[in-house]
N, C-alpha and C positions, 0 to 999 in steps of 0.2 A: 366343443365350445372353446373359444380363445379368451383367456382372462387377462386383462390389463390391470396393472396395479400402479397407481400414481402416489405421490408423496402427500398430496393435500386434496381435500374434496373439490376445491375450486379448479385445480388442474385436471382432476378426473372428469369434471363436468365438461370442460373444454375439449378434452380428448374424445369423450363420448359423443359430443355434438358433431365433431369432424367425422367420426366413424359411423354415424347414423344410429347410435344407440340412444333411445329416448324413453325407455320404459323404466321409470324410477322405482327401485326396490329398496328394501331396508339394508343400507350399507353398500349398495352398488347400483349401477345403471346397466340395463340390459337391452340388446337389440342388434339386429343385422349380424348375428353370429358372434357377438362380443358381449362380455360382461366386464364392466369397468368399475373397479373398486379402488380403495385408497387407504393409506395410513394417516396418522396425525403426527408426522415426523417420526421420532423413535418410538416404536411399540415395544421393542426389546432392548435389553441392556445387559452388560456383563454381570454375572452373579456377585453378590456381596461375600465378604470373607467367611462369615458364619455358615453360608450355604455350601461351602466346600467341606468344612469340618467344624464341629461345635467348639473345638478348642480355640478357634479364631474369633469367637463371639466376644470374649473378654479381652480388653486391651492389655497386653502384657509385653514387656520388652523381651521376655524369654521366648515368645512366639515369632519373633522377627528374625529374618525376613519371611514374609508370607508369600510363597510362590506356588500356586496350584500346579499340579502335574499336567493338568489339561484345563484350559479355560472354557467355561460354559456360559450360556446366555439364559435369560429368563424374561417373561413378560413383565412389563411395568405393573406395579400394583395400583390399578385404576379400573373401576368398573366399566367405563367407556372404552378403554383400551382392550380389556378382556372381551367385551361384546364384539367390537369390530374385528379383533383377531379371529374369533371363532367363525364369523361370517367369511372372512378371507380364507380361513382354513378349509371351510366347506366348499368354497368355490374352487380352490386349488385341487382338492381331492378328485373332483369331477372334470378337471380341465384337460383338454387335449394338448394345449400349449399355453404357456404364460409369457406375457410381454412385460418386462420390467420397464416401467415408465417413470422411475424415480428421477429426481433432479440429477442432471448430468454432471456429477462430480463425485469426489471421494466419499463424502458423507452420505449423499443420496444412494450410492451403490451399497454402502454398508447397511443402511436402514432396511433396504428391500431384501438384501441377501439374508440378513438375520431373520426376517419374517419368513422367508422361504425355508430356511434351515429349521426354524421352530415348527413349521407346518409340515416338515418332512416331504418336500416336493419331489416327485419322481418324474414328471413329464418334462419335455424339452422347454428351455427358457431362452427367449430372444431379448435383445436390449434395444430400446428406443433411445436415440441420442439426438437431441435438438438444441439449437442455440436460442430459439425463441418459441413462443406459444402461439404464433400466428397460424392460421389455417394452412397456409402454404408450407410453413416449416414442419408442421405436424404431418401433413400428407407426404412430404418428401422423406421425413423420418421413417414412416411406416413402409415406404418403398425401399428403404436401405437398411432394414433391420439386420443386426449382426447376432451371431450366437453369443450368449452371455459369457462364454469362456474367453472371448476377445478382451474382456474387461477384468480378467482375473487379477492382474497386477494392481488395478485400481482398488479392488476389494481387499487384497492382501495388505496394501499400504494403509487403508482405513482401519483394518483389523489390528495391525501392528501399532497404529497410533492409539487406538482405544486401549489395547493391552498395556502399552507403555505408560499411558496416563494412569491406568489402574495400578500397575506395579509401583511406579514411583510415587504417585499421589498418596495411596493408602499406606504404604510402608513408611514414607518420609513423614507423613502427617502424624501417624501414631508414634513414630520414633521421637520426633521433636516435642510432641505434646507430653509424652510420658517422661522423657529425660529432663526437659528444661522447663516445662510448665506445671510439673507435678500433677498433671491431669486436671488442673483447675480451669483451664480454658483450652480450646482446640486451636492448635497452631497449624493452619492449613498450608501445606507445601505442595506445589504443582510443577509439572515439567515446563509449562509455558508461563504460568502466572508468577512464579517466584523470580525468574530472570527479568521479567517485565517490571516487577516491583523493585528489583535491584537497580534497574536503570533509573527509576523515579527517585529512589533514595540517594543514589550517587549524584544525580543532578542537584537535588536539594542540598546535599552536603557541600557541593561546589559553591552554591549560592551562599550558604551560611558561613563558609570559611573564606569567602572572597574578601580580599583586601584591596580597595581601590588604589590605583596609582595615578598620581598627577603628572602631567607633562605640559609643555607649552609649544604651540604650533605656530610657525612663522608663515605669514602670507603677505602678499602685496597687491595693491590695486593699480593696474596699468590700463589706461584707456577704458575705464569703467568695467574692467574685467578682472575677476579675482584669480590670482595665480598662487598656488601653494608650493612651499619650499620642498625640494626633494634631494635625495642623496642616493648614490649607487648602492644597491643591495648585493654585496659581494657573496653573502651566504646563499641567497637565492640563485645567483649566477652559478655558483659551484654545484648546487643541487641539480640545476638544469644541465650543466655539462656532464655530470655523472649519469643522468637519465639518458642523455644522447649517446654516451659511451655504452651504456647497458643495452640500449636498443641496437646499436651497431654490432655488438657481440652476438645478438640473436638474428643478425642479418636483416634488421629493419632500419629504415631511414627515418630519423626524427630531426626535424628542423630546429636548430638552437634558437632560443628566444632573443639572443643578443644582450644588449645592455638592459638591466632590470633596475628600476628605481623604486624607492620606498619613501614615505613621508619623512621629512626632517623634523625631529622633535627635540626639545631641550628639557633637561631635567629641572631647571630652575628658571624662574621669571627673570632673574638678574642676568643669566647667561643669554637669554633671548633678547633682552633689552640692549645688551652690549653689542650684539650683532646688528640690531636696528640702527644703533648710533653709528656703526661703521658703514652702513649701506644706504641710509636714507637720502643722502645728498648726491649719490652716484647714480648715473642713468641706468634704466632698465633696457637691455638689448635683446632682441629676438634672435635666437640662435638657429631655430629650425621650425618649419611649418610642415607637418606631415598629414596628408589626407589619405584615408583608406576607405575603400568601398567594401561593404559587407552585406551579408544576407542573414536573415533569421527565419528558420523553418517554422511552420505552424506548430503549436503545442501538440504533444502526443494525444492520441485518443485515450479514453479513460480505462484503467483497470479499477478494481474495487477500491484498493488503497488510495489511488490517485483521486478518485471521486470523493472518498471520505475526507481526504486532506483538503480538497477545495471547498467542500460543503462546510467543513469546520471553519475554514478561513473566511469564506464569503457569506455564508448563511448562518454561522454560529451553531451548526448542528453537531451533535455528538456522533461518534463513529457508529454507534448502535442505531441512532435515529436515521442516519443516512442509509444504512443497510436495510432497515425496515421500509423506507420509502422506495429505494431502487428495486427491492423485491416486489413491492406492490405494483410498480410500473411494469415490471416483467410479467406479472400475473395479469395485468390489464393489457398485455400484448403490445405495448408501445416502445419498450426497450428490450434488448437481448439479455441473455443469461448474465446475472450480475457477479457471481462469485468467481471472478477470474483474476489472473495475475499477469496478463499480457496486455500490451497496448497496441498490438498489431492485428491486421486482418489477413486472412488467407486470400490468395489470388481469385478463387472462385466467387468471392463476395463482390468483387468489382462489378461484375455484370448486373448485379441486383441494385447497385447504388443509385442509378437514375430513378428507379422506382421508389426507393427510400426518399430521395430528394423531392419527388413529386408529392409524396405524403406530407413532408414538412412544408412544402410550398402551400398546400391547402390547409395546413393547420391554423386554427384561429383560437385565440383566448380572449374572451369578452368582446368578440366581434372584430378583433385586430389580428391580422396575419403577420406575426413578428419575423418570419423568415423569408417571406416572398421577395422582398427587395434584395436580400442577401443571396438568394438562389438564382435570381434572374440573370445576373452576369455570368453564371456558370453554364447557362443554357445556350440557345441559339444554334443548336445542331452540332456544336463541337463536343468531342468526347471529354469526360471528366479527367482531370489531372490524376495520374497514377504514380505515386511516389513510393520508392523502396522504404522510406521511413514510415509508411502506413501499411503497404501490402508486402508481406514477407512470410512465405510459407514456413521457413525455417524457425520463425519465432512464435509459431502457433502450434499447440498440441491439440488438446481436446476442445478448447473454447477460444474464441477471439475476443477482442476488446469490446467494451460496452458501447453500443451504438443504437440509434433509433431503428425501429423495424419498418417504418413507413406507414404503419397503421395510424390513422388520424386520432389523436387523443380526445377522449370524451370524459367529462365528469371528473377531472383531476382536482385535487385539493390545491390550495395556494402553494403549499410546500412541494407537492408533487410537481406542479408547474415549474417551480424554480429549479428543482433538481433535473427535470426533463430538459429545461432550457440550457443548463450546463452541458448535458450530453449532446443535445442537438447542435449547439454552436461549435463544440469541439469537432463534431462530424462534418459540419459545413466548412469550417476553417481548413480541414485537412485537404480540401480540393482547391483551395486558393493558392495563388503564387506566393513564394517567399516574400517577406518584407525586405525591401532594399533600403539601405541607409548609408550615410557617409559619416565617418568619424574624423574629426580634426584634432590633432594634438600639437600644441604650441609649447616649445621649451624656450625659456629665456634665462638670462643671467644678470646678476648685479655684482660688480666687483666689490669684494670686501677690502682687498688691498692689492698691491701690484702682482702678487703671486696667486691669490686665492679668490674664487668667486662663489656666490651662492646661486644654485640652480633653482628655477621655478617652472612649474608646469600647469597647464590648464587643458581641458578637453571639452569638446562639444560634439553633439550628435544630431544629425538632421536626417529625417526620414524622406527618402526620395520617392519610393513607391510603397504605399501602405500594405498592399497585398492582403494577407489574411487578417491583419489588425482591424480592418473595417468591420469584421464580424463581432468584435468585442468593444467597439467604440461606445463611449458614454452616451446614454440616452437620458432624457430629462426625467424619466420616471424610475431610474435605477440609481444605485449607489456605487456603480462600478467606475473606476478611474480610467480616464483616457490618458495614454502616455503622451506627454507634452514634448514640444521641440526644445532643444537645448543648443541653439546655434550660437556661433561666436562672430565677432566682427572680423573683417578681413585683415589679417596680419601679413606683413612682408618680412622675409628674412633680412637681418641686419638693421631693421628699423630700430629706433632708440628714442627714449623720452623719459620724462619724470614719472615717478611712481610714489605710492604711499604705503610703506610697510606697516604691518601691525602684528600683534601677538595675541593669541587666544588661548584660554585655559582649556585643557582637555583632561577628562578623568576616564580611566578604564571602567567598563561596566560589567557587572556579574552576568553569568549565563542566565537565560530566561527559563522560567519553569516550563515543564512540558505542557503542551496542549494535546488534545486528541490528535491533531494533525501531526505534530512533531513526534509524538510517541509512536504513532503508527509507522512513520518513516523509520524511526529507530528500530522498531520491531522488524520491519521489512528487511533491514540491512544489518541485523544482528548487532545493533548498537554503534555501527560505524556511520558517521555523518558525511554524506556525499551529496553534491549538487549535480554532478555529471550523470545524465540519464543512462548512458551506456554502462557506466560502472555500477550504477544502482541495479540495472538489469542483471549483471553478473553476480551481485551480492544476494539477489532474491533467493537463489538456491539455498542459501544458508540462513534465511530469515527465521525469526521466531514465530511459530504458529503458521496458520494458513490465512489468506485474505478473509475467508468467511468466518474465522473464529476470533480474530484479533479484537473486534469490537466487544464481543462477549467477555473476553479476558479482562479488558479495562473495566467493564461494568461489574464483573465478579470481584475484582480488587476493591471497588468502591463499596459493593454490597457487604463484603467481609470486613469493612472498616480498615483496610490497609492503605488506601489512598482516598483522598477527598477531592471533589471538584469545586473550585472557587471561581465563579464566573467561567472563564474559558480555560483556566489553569488547573493543572493536576499536581497535588502535593501529597507526600506521604504523611500518614498519621503517626502518632507515637507508637501505636501497635505495629505499624509497618516498619518503622525504624528498628524496633526491638526484634522483630522476626529476622530481618536481614542480618542484624548484629549477632543473633544466635547461630546462624548458619555459617559454619566455617568451611563446610565442604563446597569447594568452588564450583563443581559441576552443577550443583542445584541452583546456583544463581548466576551462572555465566551465560550471557547472551550468545557468545561465540560458540561455546561448546554445545549448547542446546541447538544452535543453528545447524551444527553438523548432523544431529539427529534428523532434522528436517530434510537435509540433503539426502540422507540414506532412504528416507521414506519416499522421496521423489524417485530415487533410483529403483526402489522396489516397484513403484508404479510403472516404470518403464522397462521392467524385467532386467535391470542391470545389477540387481543386488538380491540375494536370497532372503526371503522373509524369515526362514528358520535361523539363518545366521544372525540376523538382527535380533530375533527373540532371545537367542542364547547370550548375545552381548548385553541385552537388557537385564536378563536375570543376573549375570555376573556383575554388572554395574551396580544394581540395587543391593546385591549381597555385599559388595565392597563398601558401599556407602554406609550400610547398616553397621558393619563391623568397625569401620573407622570412627563413626560417631559414638558407638558404644564404648570404644577405648578412650575417648576424649576425657581428659580430666581438667576441669576449669576451676579457677579460684572463686 
């Protein structure tokens, strides 16, 4: 008998249906030579300190650091868990072969391996690896089963993550609670949660300590068009020249930006008014009119973090709510595996895309087919556009970006429809042409005196071909904004005429509090704030936590009263401030250093780093932290 073990009953039922197993038993489904059973997520967990030695039952500084010679696992103390495990154990003991059908990720691998370890499995084990739960994907997966040993790196990375969280979390929590809270309250310290809290605290301190700065901005109205005063930015030009030189040393060519301008601002209103008095009666002269054509590629497909960011911005959903909804859509077979950190597709998915488009074409919500008119221009017998910005095998490892499966959605809730709509439109847009636009930059001057002039600039942008932007155009029944045109009148070089200068007051503004969206991005890039997508991809290796765990970290901080959510903003509580202030050990709260751990865990997954080496580093690091904090003397 072949025993298949899935991570959830709903997934087990779908696998059983595809395999032809339809005889429902207590805790499993049987038929056609298969027995399909399931876990409820984690049935097993690492043992607690007192289960290694009774001396660790009492919280004591003298017992730290607590480092078991060998880590062990146990069943969770729950009657339902115990009952299901014994059913699984009985099936495993009689099995000729086991197929691990856990979620195709690090956590899913760990969940099932621990159950097999606890049940002392002796027979061969194969691994099912699928990107969606459609019948076609499951059948293909069973035709390409691999030996479980092919995923050993994935398991070891998951195991090291669990052990690292245990070692640091339990030791640091007891250490800080006993030394600084006099055991009156538990100070929870975690490998991921504490650096995340530190980000929120640092941002709030920036806001609280912010001192607004006043300045005055000069502009002028010429031919009913507003021009803003500018001045050459010599500092930026020097940085650009240095970057070009650095690239040249590495044998790379980097085009210099040329003259760089920045807004001209005055420290006092009197200074600005004095300039206006000098230029108001002198004519405005156009020095240059530069037109540049450009293109804008479709937005990236979604990874989990990107989807959580957009759902927070556009739908007001928390990261945890988005994860729950996209997991539900995956289990309903309408979207692919959600816990991913890539925005690319492998080349072999391209051949299946017309079928996916056909499913979207037939999709209807409340009798309306929202995607038919968008997909129709892509048809007509011509092949779908294939862009390297979408299809790139080198950017995909175990899973690809989140996309629709082509299964026509049925029975979705209102929120599920909205999240599905984001995924669907991103997928459709990926096959549209780039948006083409033209940018016009006009620079003019007004003489201040015979030797000096004030420069002014205005820009306008006109979309020539909308391309993919039609997929996101505003509809009467949505709140989405359509990007408007920003065209300029026709200006000619050397033309001249009267103008009306003016001065406006400007105040610098404090940083904004974190939202779920911005905190997720900060966690993804270890606290470095970048807009460039390629740079963000590079920083993902060092991000805090995994895409699948970041939402839970935010909710854990809220539940433990370290941060609070006010509407869409996240703020530290007094307890959160106090905890971060107590922790002087930088490693415990550094996003960048914690990100390095994440990179090593990914290297373990790819067999590029030894798990045992990482474990020894963990033990030494925890020992060093404990000794350093114990030696601390504070006023």
